[in-house]
N, CA, C, O and the ligand as a Tripos MOL2 file, in Angstrom:
@<TRIPOS>MOLECULE
protein
  257   255    65     0     0
PROTEIN
NO_CHARGES

@<TRIPOS>ATOM
      1 N          -9.4610  -42.5040   13.5910 N.3       1 MET1
      2 CA         -9.6130  -40.9830   13.1880 C.3       1 MET1
      3 C         -10.5820  -40.8920   12.1020 C.2       1 MET1
      4 O         -10.5480  -41.5770   11.0800 O.2       1 MET1
      5 N         -11.4910  -39.9580   12.4030 N.am      2 ILE2
      6 CA        -12.5380  -39.8150   11.5290 C.3       2 ILE2
      7 C         -12.2350  -38.8220   10.3890 C.2       2 ILE2
      8 O         -11.8910  -37.6950   10.7440 O.2       2 ILE2
      9 N         -12.3000  -39.0380    9.2950 N.am      3 LYS3
     10 CA        -11.7740  -38.0890    8.1160 C.3       3 LYS3
     11 C         -12.8720  -37.0930    7.9990 C.2       3 LYS3
     12 O         -14.0610  -37.3940    8.1100 O.2       3 LYS3
     13 N         -12.3980  -35.8200    7.7550 N.am      4 GLU4
     14 CA        -13.2090  -34.5860    7.7960 C.3       4 GLU4
     15 C         -13.6100  -34.5880    6.3490 C.2       4 GLU4
     16 O         -12.7430  -34.5740    5.4750 O.2       4 GLU4
     17 N         -14.9610  -34.6060    6.0470 N.am      5 MET5
     18 CA        -15.6750  -34.4690    4.6920 C.3       5 MET5
     19 C         -16.3470  -33.2070    4.5830 C.2       5 MET5
     20 O         -17.0110  -32.7210    5.4990 O.2       5 MET5
     21 N         -16.1960  -32.7460    3.6020 N.am      6 LYS6
     22 CA        -16.9680  -31.1830    3.3700 C.3       6 LYS6
     23 C         -17.7000  -31.3800    1.8810 C.2       6 LYS6
     24 O         -17.3330  -32.2140    1.0540 O.2       6 LYS6
     25 N         -18.7340  -30.5110    1.7180 N.am      7 TYR7
     26 CA        -19.5440  -30.4740    0.6510 C.3       7 TYR7
     27 C         -19.1180  -29.1940   -0.2740 C.2       7 TYR7
     28 O         -19.3980  -28.0360    0.0350 O.2       7 TYR7
     29 N         -18.4970  -29.5160   -1.2930 N.am      8 CYS8
     30 CA        -17.9410  -28.5150   -2.3590 C.3       8 CYS8
     31 C         -19.2160  -27.9850   -3.2680 C.2       8 CYS8
     32 O         -19.7860  -28.7380   -4.0580 O.2       8 CYS8
     33 N         -19.5590  -26.7540   -3.0920 N.am      9 ILE9
     34 CA        -20.5350  -26.2780   -3.9350 C.3       9 ILE9
     35 C         -20.0860  -26.2460   -5.2770 C.2       9 ILE9
     36 O         -20.9190  -26.6450   -6.0910 O.2       9 ILE9
     37 N         -18.9210  -25.8540   -5.7580 N.am     10 ASN10
     38 CA        -18.4430  -25.8280   -7.1450 C.3      10 ASN10
     39 C         -18.5350  -27.1370   -7.8360 C.2      10 ASN10
     40 O         -19.0270  -27.2380   -8.9600 O.2      10 ASN10
     41 N         -18.0900  -28.0820   -7.2040 N.am     11 CYS11
     42 CA        -17.9940  -29.5480   -7.7080 C.3      11 CYS11
     43 C         -19.3240  -30.2360   -7.5020 C.2      11 CYS11
     44 O         -19.6050  -31.1590   -8.2670 O.2      11 CYS11
     45 N         -20.3130  -29.8300   -6.3930 N.am     12 LYS12
     46 CA        -21.4850  -30.5670   -6.1360 C.3      12 LYS12
     47 C         -21.0580  -32.0300   -5.6930 C.2      12 LYS12
     48 O         -21.5970  -33.0560   -6.1090 O.2      12 LYS12
     49 N         -20.0850  -31.9780   -4.8520 N.am     13 LEU13
     50 CA        -19.5310  -33.2900   -4.5140 C.3      13 LEU13
     51 C         -19.0420  -33.2060   -2.9540 C.2      13 LEU13
     52 O         -18.6540  -32.1570   -2.4410 O.2      13 LEU13
     53 N         -19.1110  -34.3470   -2.3370 N.am     14 ILE14
     54 CA        -18.5820  -34.4270   -1.0950 C.3      14 ILE14
     55 C         -17.2010  -34.8450   -1.2540 C.2      14 ILE14
     56 O         -16.9460  -35.8520   -1.9140 O.2      14 ILE14
     57 N         -16.2730  -34.1430   -0.6950 N.am     15 VAL15
     58 CA        -14.9430  -34.3940   -0.8160 C.3      15 VAL15
     59 C         -14.1210  -34.2300    0.5060 C.2      15 VAL15
     60 O         -14.6370  -33.6950    1.4870 O.2      15 VAL15
     61 N         -12.7220  -34.7390    0.5200 N.am     16 GLN16
     62 CA        -12.0540  -34.6840    1.5770 C.3      16 GLN16
     63 C         -11.1620  -33.2930    1.4900 C.2      16 GLN16
     64 O         -10.2870  -33.1960    0.6290 O.2      16 GLN16
     65 N         -11.3790  -32.4140    2.2550 N.am     17 PRO17
     66 CA        -10.5480  -31.2650    1.9370 C.3      17 PRO17
     67 C          -9.1100  -31.5920    2.3600 C.2      17 PRO17
     68 O          -8.8620  -32.4450    3.2120 O.2      17 PRO17
     69 N          -8.0770  -30.7990    1.6570 N.am     18 LYS18
     70 CA         -6.6510  -31.2000    1.7810 C.3      18 LYS18
     71 C          -5.7470  -29.9250    1.7540 C.2      18 LYS18
     72 O          -6.1280  -28.8520    1.2860 O.2      18 LYS18
     73 N          -4.6030  -30.1260    2.2580 N.am     19 LYS19
     74 CA         -3.6690  -28.8820    2.2540 C.3      19 LYS19
     75 C          -2.6460  -29.3090    1.2440 C.2      19 LYS19
     76 O          -2.1980  -30.4540    1.1910 O.2      19 LYS19
     77 N          -2.2830  -28.2870    0.4100 N.am     20 ASP20
     78 CA         -1.1150  -28.5240   -0.4470 C.3      20 ASP20
     79 C           0.2390  -28.4140    0.3250 C.2      20 ASP20
     80 O           0.4900  -27.3600    0.9100 O.2      20 ASP20
     81 N           1.0970  -29.4270    0.3510 N.am     21 PHE21
     82 CA          2.3190  -29.1390    0.9680 C.3      21 PHE21
     83 C           3.3850  -28.7850   -0.1890 C.2      21 PHE21
     84 O           3.6810  -29.5460   -1.1110 O.2      21 PHE21
     85 N           3.9240  -27.4540    0.0310 N.am     22 ASN22
     86 CA          4.7700  -27.0240   -0.9880 C.3      22 ASN22
     87 C           6.2140  -27.2820   -0.6840 C.2      22 ASN22
     88 O           6.8850  -26.5850    0.0770 O.2      22 ASN22
     89 N           6.6790  -28.4260   -1.3920 N.am     23 LEU23
     90 CA          7.8320  -29.0940   -0.7650 C.3      23 LEU23
     91 C           9.0850  -27.9480   -1.2170 C.2      23 LEU23
     92 O          10.0470  -27.7700   -0.4700 O.2      23 LEU23
     93 N           8.9410  -27.2290   -2.4870 N.am     24 CYS24
     94 CA          9.8810  -26.4260   -3.0550 C.3      24 CYS24
     95 C          10.0100  -25.2220   -1.9930 C.2      24 CYS24
     96 O          11.1420  -24.9280   -1.6100 O.2      24 CYS24
     97 N           8.9810  -24.5690   -1.5400 N.am     25 ALA25
     98 CA          8.8870  -23.3630   -0.5890 C.3      25 ALA25
     99 C           9.6340  -23.8200    0.8020 C.2      25 ALA25
    100 O          10.4840  -23.1310    1.3650 O.2      25 ALA25
    101 N           9.1600  -25.1230    1.2660 N.am     26 PHE26
    102 CA          9.5680  -25.5690    2.4360 C.3      26 PHE26
    103 C          11.1020  -25.7660    2.2390 C.2      26 PHE26
    104 O          11.7930  -25.1230    3.0280 O.2      26 PHE26
    105 N          11.7880  -26.5710    1.2900 N.am     27 LEU27
    106 CA         13.2670  -26.4850    1.1090 C.3      27 LEU27
    107 C          13.8630  -25.1920    1.1160 C.2      27 LEU27
    108 O          14.8480  -24.9480    1.8130 O.2      27 LEU27
    109 N          13.3100  -24.3350    0.3640 N.am     28 PHE28
    110 CA         13.9560  -23.0210    0.1440 C.3      28 PHE28
    111 C          14.1630  -22.3820    1.5760 C.2      28 PHE28
    112 O          15.2470  -21.9360    1.9520 O.2      28 PHE28
    113 N          13.0180  -22.3840    2.3280 N.am     29 LEU29
    114 CA         13.0550  -21.7900    3.7140 C.3      29 LEU29
    115 C          14.1200  -22.6420    4.5050 C.2      29 LEU29
    116 O          14.8870  -22.0830    5.2900 O.2      29 LEU29
    117 N          14.1510  -23.7680    4.3250 N.am     30 ALA30
    118 CA         14.9760  -24.6790    5.1650 C.3      30 ALA30
    119 C          16.4360  -24.4400    4.9240 C.2      30 ALA30
    120 O          17.2980  -24.5460    5.7960 O.2      30 ALA30
    121 N          16.6670  -24.0820    3.5650 N.am     31 LEU31
    122 CA         18.1420  -23.6450    3.3880 C.3      31 LEU31
    123 C          18.3070  -22.3420    4.1140 C.2      31 LEU31
    124 O          19.4090  -22.0550    4.5790 O.2      31 LEU31
    125 N          17.3310  -21.5760    4.2340 N.am     32 LEU32
    126 CA         17.6520  -20.1540    4.9300 C.3      32 LEU32
    127 C          17.3820  -20.5210    6.4820 C.2      32 LEU32
    128 O          17.2870  -19.5880    7.2800 O.2      32 LEU32
    129 N          17.2750  -21.6540    6.8630 N.am     33 GLY33
    130 CA         17.1510  -21.8730    8.3200 C.3      33 GLY33
    131 C          15.9370  -21.4540    8.9010 C.2      33 GLY33
    132 O          15.8430  -21.3890   10.1270 O.2      33 GLY33
    133 N          14.9340  -21.1420    8.1120 N.am     34 SER34
    134 CA         13.5890  -20.6470    8.4870 C.3      34 SER34
    135 C          12.4330  -21.3390    8.1440 C.2      34 SER34
    136 O          11.3800  -20.7850    7.8290 O.2      34 SER34
    137 N          12.6480  -22.7990    8.2090 N.am     35 PHE35
    138 CA         11.5810  -23.6950    7.8140 C.3      35 PHE35
    139 C          10.3720  -23.7080    8.6400 C.2      35 PHE35
    140 O           9.2870  -24.1660    8.2800 O.2      35 PHE35
    141 N          10.6690  -23.1020    9.9250 N.am     36 TRP36
    142 CA          9.5040  -22.9250   10.8760 C.3      36 TRP36
    143 C           8.4520  -21.9470   10.4330 C.2      36 TRP36
    144 O           7.3100  -22.0240   10.8850 O.2      36 TRP36
    145 N           8.7920  -21.0620    9.5910 N.am     37 ILE37
    146 CA          7.8550  -19.9560    8.9100 C.3      37 ILE37
    147 C           6.8510  -20.8170    8.0260 C.2      37 ILE37
    148 O           5.6390  -20.6180    7.9410 O.2      37 ILE37
    149 N           7.5650  -21.7880    7.4000 N.am     38 TYR38
    150 CA          6.5290  -22.4370    6.5120 C.3      38 TYR38
    151 C           5.5940  -23.4770    7.4060 C.2      38 TYR38
    152 O           4.4390  -23.7200    7.0580 O.2      38 TYR38
    153 N           6.0970  -23.9790    8.4030 N.am     39 ILE39
    154 CA          5.2730  -24.6210    9.3290 C.3      39 ILE39
    155 C           4.3060  -24.1580    9.7680 C.2      39 ILE39
    156 O           3.2560  -24.7900    9.8860 O.2      39 ILE39
    157 N           4.4980  -22.6960   10.1710 N.am     40 ILE40
    158 CA          3.4230  -21.9340   10.6930 C.3      40 ILE40
    159 C           2.3870  -21.5340    9.6380 C.2      40 ILE40
    160 O           1.1840  -21.4110    9.8660 O.2      40 ILE40
    161 N           3.0480  -21.3250    8.3410 N.am     41 TYR41
    162 CA          2.0630  -20.9840    7.4640 C.3      41 TYR41
    163 C           1.1970  -22.1640    6.9350 C.2      41 TYR41
    164 O           0.0340  -21.9790    6.5760 O.2      41 TYR41
    165 N           1.7230  -23.2250    6.9020 N.am     42 TYR42
    166 CA          1.0410  -24.5850    6.6700 C.3      42 TYR42
    167 C          -0.0570  -24.8710    7.6930 C.2      42 TYR42
    168 O          -1.1510  -25.3140    7.3440 O.2      42 TYR42
    169 N           0.2490  -24.6160    8.9240 N.am     43 VAL43
    170 CA         -0.7720  -24.9210    9.9010 C.3      43 VAL43
    171 C          -1.8920  -23.8170    9.8220 C.2      43 VAL43
    172 O          -3.0520  -24.1060   10.1140 O.2      43 VAL43
    173 N          -1.5670  -22.6710    9.4630 N.am     44 LEU44
    174 CA         -2.6150  -21.5620    9.5240 C.3      44 LEU44
    175 C          -3.5960  -21.5340    8.0980 C.2      44 LEU44
    176 O          -4.6970  -20.9960    7.9830 O.2      44 LEU44
    177 N          -2.9250  -22.1920    7.1970 N.am     45 LYS45
    178 CA         -3.5030  -22.1060    5.8620 C.3      45 LYS45
    179 C          -4.8880  -22.9390    5.7590 C.2      45 LYS45
    180 O          -4.9610  -23.9950    6.3880 O.2      45 LYS45
    181 N          -5.8730  -22.5450    5.0690 N.am     46 SER46
    182 CA         -7.2640  -23.2410    5.1350 C.3      46 SER46
    183 C          -7.0680  -24.4150    3.9740 C.2      46 SER46
    184 O          -6.3270  -24.3330    2.9940 O.2      46 SER46
    185 N          -7.9580  -25.5720    4.3560 N.am     47 LYS47
    186 CA         -7.9710  -26.6050    3.5410 C.3      47 LYS47
    187 C          -8.7970  -26.1940    2.3490 C.2      47 LYS47
    188 O          -9.6920  -25.3560    2.4590 O.2      47 LYS47
    189 N          -8.4650  -26.8460    1.0880 N.am     48 LYS48
    190 CA         -9.0600  -26.6260   -0.0760 C.3      48 LYS48
    191 C          -9.6810  -27.9120   -0.7220 C.2      48 LYS48
    192 O          -9.3040  -29.0200   -0.3400 O.2      48 LYS48
    193 N         -10.5940  -27.7780   -1.6610 N.am     49 CYS49
    194 CA        -10.9860  -28.6750   -2.3950 C.3      49 CYS49
    195 C         -10.1260  -29.3390   -2.9450 C.2      49 CYS49
    196 O          -9.2600  -28.6160   -3.4370 O.2      49 CYS49
    197 N          -9.9010  -30.7840   -3.1470 N.am     50 PRO50
    198 CA         -8.9010  -31.2400   -3.9260 C.3      50 PRO50
    199 C          -9.1740  -31.2760   -5.4340 C.2      50 PRO50
    200 O          -8.2590  -31.4330   -6.2420 O.2      50 PRO50
    201 N         -10.3510  -31.1400   -5.7630 N.am     51 ILE51
    202 CA        -10.5660  -31.1680   -7.2710 C.3      51 ILE51
    203 C         -10.5470  -29.6940   -7.8250 C.2      51 ILE51
    204 O          -9.8200  -29.4900   -8.7980 O.2      51 ILE51
    205 N         -11.2800  -28.6370   -7.3000 N.am     52 CYS52
    206 CA        -11.3150  -27.4770   -7.9190 C.3      52 CYS52
    207 C         -10.2360  -26.2500   -7.2070 C.2      52 CYS52
    208 O         -10.0260  -25.1160   -7.6400 O.2      52 CYS52
    209 N          -9.7000  -26.8600   -6.0760 N.am     53 ASN53
    210 CA         -8.7820  -25.9050   -5.3390 C.3      53 ASN53
    211 C          -9.5450  -24.7250   -4.6450 C.2      53 ASN53
    212 O          -8.9140  -23.7350   -4.2750 O.2      53 ASN53
    213 N         -10.8400  -24.8200   -4.4740 N.am     54 SER54
    214 CA        -11.6500  -23.7630   -3.8740 C.3      54 SER54
    215 C         -12.0020  -23.9090   -2.4400 C.2      54 SER54
    216 O         -11.9350  -25.0320   -1.9390 O.2      54 SER54
    217 N         -12.3850  -22.8470   -1.7000 N.am     55 THR55
    218 CA        -12.8270  -23.1400   -0.2580 C.3      55 THR55
    219 C         -14.3440  -22.7850   -0.3340 C.2      55 THR55
    220 O         -14.8510  -22.2550    0.6540 O.2      55 THR55
    221 N         -15.0490  -23.0200   -1.3530 N.am     56 ASN56
    222 CA        -16.5050  -22.7910   -1.4970 C.3      56 ASN56
    223 C         -17.1670  -23.9220   -0.7370 C.2      56 ASN56
    224 O         -17.6720  -24.8350   -1.3910 O.2      56 ASN56
    225 N         -17.2060  -23.9400    0.4590 N.am     57 TRP57
    226 CA        -17.8400  -25.1750    1.1880 C.3      57 TRP57
    227 C         -19.4030  -24.9670    1.4110 C.2      57 TRP57
    228 O         -19.8270  -23.8330    1.6330 O.2      57 TRP57
    229 N         -20.1830  -25.9680    1.3560 N.am     58 GLY58
    230 CA        -21.5690  -25.7350    1.7320 C.3      58 GLY58
    231 C         -21.7360  -26.4570    3.0530 C.2      58 GLY58
    232 O         -22.7970  -27.0540    3.2380 O.2      58 GLY58
    233 N         -20.8980  -26.4650    3.8940 N.am     59 GLY59
    234 CA        -21.3100  -27.0370    5.1860 C.3      59 GLY59
    235 C         -20.7850  -28.4140    5.1830 C.2      59 GLY59
    236 O         -20.4140  -29.0400    4.1910 O.2      59 GLY59
    237 N         -20.7950  -28.8330    6.4670 N.am     60 ASN60
    238 CA        -20.5400  -30.3480    6.7940 C.3      60 ASN60
    239 C         -21.5000  -31.1380    6.1080 C.2      60 ASN60
    240 O         -22.6590  -30.7260    6.0740 O.2      60 ASN60
    241 N         -21.1380  -32.4320    5.4400 N.am     61 TYR61
    242 CA        -22.0280  -33.2110    5.0080 C.3      61 TYR61
    243 C         -23.1360  -33.8430    5.9040 C.2      61 TYR61
    244 O         -24.1150  -34.4010    5.4090 O.2      61 TYR61
    245 N         -22.9320  -33.7270    7.2590 N.am     62 LEU62
    246 CA        -23.9030  -34.1890    8.1850 C.3      62 LEU62
    247 C         -24.8890  -33.2300    8.2290 C.2      62 LEU62
    248 O         -25.9470  -33.5820    8.7520 O.2      62 LEU62
    249 N         -24.7930  -31.9480    7.7510 N.am     63 ASN63
    250 CA        -25.8750  -31.0590    7.7780 C.3      63 ASN63
    251 C         -26.7840  -31.0700    6.5570 C.2      63 ASN63
    252 O         -27.8170  -30.4050    6.6260 O.2      63 ASN63
    253 N         -26.5190  -31.7430    5.4600 N.am     64 LEU64
    254 CA        -27.1740  -31.6990    4.4900 C.3      64 LEU64
    255 C         -28.5630  -32.2790    4.4610 C.2      64 LEU64
    256 O         -29.2350  -32.2220    3.4310 O.2      64 LEU64
    257 ZN        -14.6160  -28.5540   -5.5860 Zn       65 ZN65
@<TRIPOS>BOND
     1     1     2 1
     2     2     3 1
     3     3     4 2
     4     3     5 am
     5     5     6 1
     6     6     7 1
     7     7     8 2
     8     7     9 am
     9     9    10 1
    10    10    11 1
    11    11    12 2
    12    11    13 am
    13    13    14 1
    14    14    15 1
    15    15    16 2
    16    15    17 am
    17    17    18 1
    18    18    19 1
    19    19    20 2
    20    19    21 am
    21    21    22 1
    22    22    23 1
    23    23    24 2
    24    23    25 am
    25    25    26 1
    26    26    27 1
    27    27    28 2
    28    27    29 am
    29    29    30 1
    30    30    31 1
    31    31    32 2
    32    31    33 am
    33    33    34 1
    34    34    35 1
    35    35    36 2
    36    35    37 am
    37    37    38 1
    38    38    39 1
    39    39    40 2
    40    39    41 am
    41    41    42 1
    42    42    43 1
    43    43    44 2
    44    43    45 am
    45    45    46 1
    46    46    47 1
    47    47    48 2
    48    47    49 am
    49    49    50 1
    50    50    51 1
    51    51    52 2
    52    51    53 am
    53    53    54 1
    54    54    55 1
    55    55    56 2
    56    55    57 am
    57    57    58 1
    58    58    59 1
    59    59    60 2
    60    59    61 am
    61    61    62 1
    62    62    63 1
    63    63    64 2
    64    63    65 am
    65    65    66 1
    66    66    67 1
    67    67    68 2
    68    67    69 am
    69    69    70 1
    70    70    71 1
    71    71    72 2
    72    71    73 am
    73    73    74 1
    74    74    75 1
    75    75    76 2
    76    75    77 am
    77    77    78 1
    78    78    79 1
    79    79    80 2
    80    79    81 am
    81    81    82 1
    82    82    83 1
    83    83    84 2
    84    83    85 am
    85    85    86 1
    86    86    87 1
    87    87    88 2
    88    87    89 am
    89    89    90 1
    90    90    91 1
    91    91    92 2
    92    91    93 am
    93    93    94 1
    94    94    95 1
    95    95    96 2
    96    95    97 am
    97    97    98 1
    98    98    99 1
    99    99   100 2
   100    99   101 am
   101   101   102 1
   102   102   103 1
   103   103   104 2
   104   103   105 am
   105   105   106 1
   106   106   107 1
   107   107   108 2
   108   107   109 am
   109   109   110 1
   110   110   111 1
   111   111   112 2
   112   111   113 am
   113   113   114 1
   114   114   115 1
   115   115   116 2
   116   115   117 am
   117   117   118 1
   118   118   119 1
   119   119   120 2
   120   119   121 am
   121   121   122 1
   122   122   123 1
   123   123   124 2
   124   123   125 am
   125   125   126 1
   126   126   127 1
   127   127   128 2
   128   127   129 am
   129   129   130 1
   130   130   131 1
   131   131   132 2
   132   131   133 am
   133   133   134 1
   134   134   135 1
   135   135   136 2
   136   135   137 am
   137   137   138 1
   138   138   139 1
   139   139   140 2
   140   139   141 am
   141   141   142 1
   142   142   143 1
   143   143   144 2
   144   143   145 am
   145   145   146 1
   146   146   147 1
   147   147   148 2
   148   147   149 am
   149   149   150 1
   150   150   151 1
   151   151   152 2
   152   151   153 am
   153   153   154 1
   154   154   155 1
   155   155   156 2
   156   155   157 am
   157   157   158 1
   158   158   159 1
   159   159   160 2
   160   159   161 am
   161   161   162 1
   162   162   163 1
   163   163   164 2
   164   163   165 am
   165   165   166 1
   166   166   167 1
   167   167   168 2
   168   167   169 am
   169   169   170 1
   170   170   171 1
   171   171   172 2
   172   171   173 am
   173   173   174 1
   174   174   175 1
   175   175   176 2
   176   175   177 am
   177   177   178 1
   178   178   179 1
   179   179   180 2
   180   179   181 am
   181   181   182 1
   182   182   183 1
   183   183   184 2
   184   183   185 am
   185   185   186 1
   186   186   187 1
   187   187   188 2
   188   187   189 am
   189   189   190 1
   190   190   191 1
   191   191   192 2
   192   191   193 am
   193   193   194 1
   194   194   195 1
   195   195   196 2
   196   195   197 am
   197   197   198 1
   198   198   199 1
   199   199   200 2
   200   199   201 am
   201   201   202 1
   202   202   203 1
   203   203   204 2
   204   203   205 am
   205   205   206 1
   206   206   207 1
   207   207   208 2
   208   207   209 am
   209   209   210 1
   210   210   211 1
   211   211   212 2
   212   211   213 am
   213   213   214 1
   214   214   215 1
   215   215   216 2
   216   215   217 am
   217   217   218 1
   218   218   219 1
   219   219   220 2
   220   219   221 am
   221   221   222 1
   222   222   223 1
   223   223   224 2
   224   223   225 am
   225   225   226 1
   226   226   227 1
   227   227   228 2
   228   227   229 am
   229   229   230 1
   230   230   231 1
   231   231   232 2
   232   231   233 am
   233   233   234 1
   234   234   235 1
   235   235   236 2
   236   235   237 am
   237   237   238 1
   238   238   239 1
   239   239   240 2
   240   239   241 am
   241   241   242 1
   242   242   243 1
   243   243   244 2
   244   243   245 am
   245   245   246 1
   246   246   247 1
   247   247   248 2
   248   247   249 am
   249   249   250 1
   250   250   251 1
   251   251   252 2
   252   251   253 am
   253   253   254 1
   254   254   255 1
   255   255   256 2
@<TRIPOS>SUBSTRUCTURE
     1 MET1         2 RESIDUE 1 A MET
     2 ILE2         6 RESIDUE 1 A ILE
     3 LYS3        10 RESIDUE 1 A LYS
     4 GLU4        14 RESIDUE 1 A GLU
     5 MET5        18 RESIDUE 1 A MET
     6 LYS6        22 RESIDUE 1 A LYS
     7 TYR7        26 RESIDUE 1 A TYR
     8 CYS8        30 RESIDUE 1 A CYS
     9 ILE9        34 RESIDUE 1 A ILE
    10 ASN10       38 RESIDUE 1 A ASN
    11 CYS11       42 RESIDUE 1 A CYS
    12 LYS12       46 RESIDUE 1 A LYS
    13 LEU13       50 RESIDUE 1 A LEU
    14 ILE14       54 RESIDUE 1 A ILE
    15 VAL15       58 RESIDUE 1 A VAL
    16 GLN16       62 RESIDUE 1 A GLN
    17 PRO17       66 RESIDUE 1 A PRO
    18 LYS18       70 RESIDUE 1 A LYS
    19 LYS19       74 RESIDUE 1 A LYS
    20 ASP20       78 RESIDUE 1 A ASP
    21 PHE21       82 RESIDUE 1 A PHE
    22 ASN22       86 RESIDUE 1 A ASN
    23 LEU23       90 RESIDUE 1 A LEU
    24 CYS24       94 RESIDUE 1 A CYS
    25 ALA25       98 RESIDUE 1 A ALA
    26 PHE26      102 RESIDUE 1 A PHE
    27 LEU27      106 RESIDUE 1 A LEU
    28 PHE28      110 RESIDUE 1 A PHE
    29 LEU29      114 RESIDUE 1 A LEU
    30 ALA30      118 RESIDUE 1 A ALA
    31 LEU31      122 RESIDUE 1 A LEU
    32 LEU32      126 RESIDUE 1 A LEU
    33 GLY33      130 RESIDUE 1 A GLY
    34 SER34      134 RESIDUE 1 A SER
    35 PHE35      138 RESIDUE 1 A PHE
    36 TRP36      142 RESIDUE 1 A TRP
    37 ILE37      146 RESIDUE 1 A ILE
    38 TYR38      150 RESIDUE 1 A TYR
    39 ILE39      154 RESIDUE 1 A ILE
    40 ILE40      158 RESIDUE 1 A ILE
    41 TYR41      162 RESIDUE 1 A TYR
    42 TYR42      166 RESIDUE 1 A TYR
    43 VAL43      170 RESIDUE 1 A VAL
    44 LEU44      174 RESIDUE 1 A LEU
    45 LYS45      178 RESIDUE 1 A LYS
    46 SER46      182 RESIDUE 1 A SER
    47 LYS47      186 RESIDUE 1 A LYS
    48 LYS48      190 RESIDUE 1 A LYS
    49 CYS49      194 RESIDUE 1 A CYS
    50 PRO50      198 RESIDUE 1 A PRO
    51 ILE51      202 RESIDUE 1 A ILE
    52 CYS52      206 RESIDUE 1 A CYS
    53 ASN53      210 RESIDUE 1 A ASN
    54 SER54      214 RESIDUE 1 A SER
    55 THR55      218 RESIDUE 1 A THR
    56 ASN56      222 RESIDUE 1 A ASN
    57 TRP57      226 RESIDUE 1 A TRP
    58 GLY58      230 RESIDUE 1 A GLY
    59 GLY59      234 RESIDUE 1 A GLY
    60 ASN60      238 RESIDUE 1 A ASN
    61 TYR61      242 RESIDUE 1 A TYR
    62 LEU62      246 RESIDUE 1 A LEU
    63 ASN63      250 RESIDUE 1 A ASN
    64 LEU64      254 RESIDUE 1 A LEU
    65 ZN65       257 GROUP 0 **** ****
């Protein structure tokens, strides 16, 4: 599996975008029997820079 790398304009670095998994929110919704809401939210949410938490991407590193 090829890891997706992106260039962050804020950090001026090539980073691997990541998603934050909010365990508290997941468990809270699981208690309500609605954990699937969080799954959908998690799938739809965009990946962020692990350093500055922004989505200010400068494009794929292959295009630099
Ligand atoms: Zn960044």
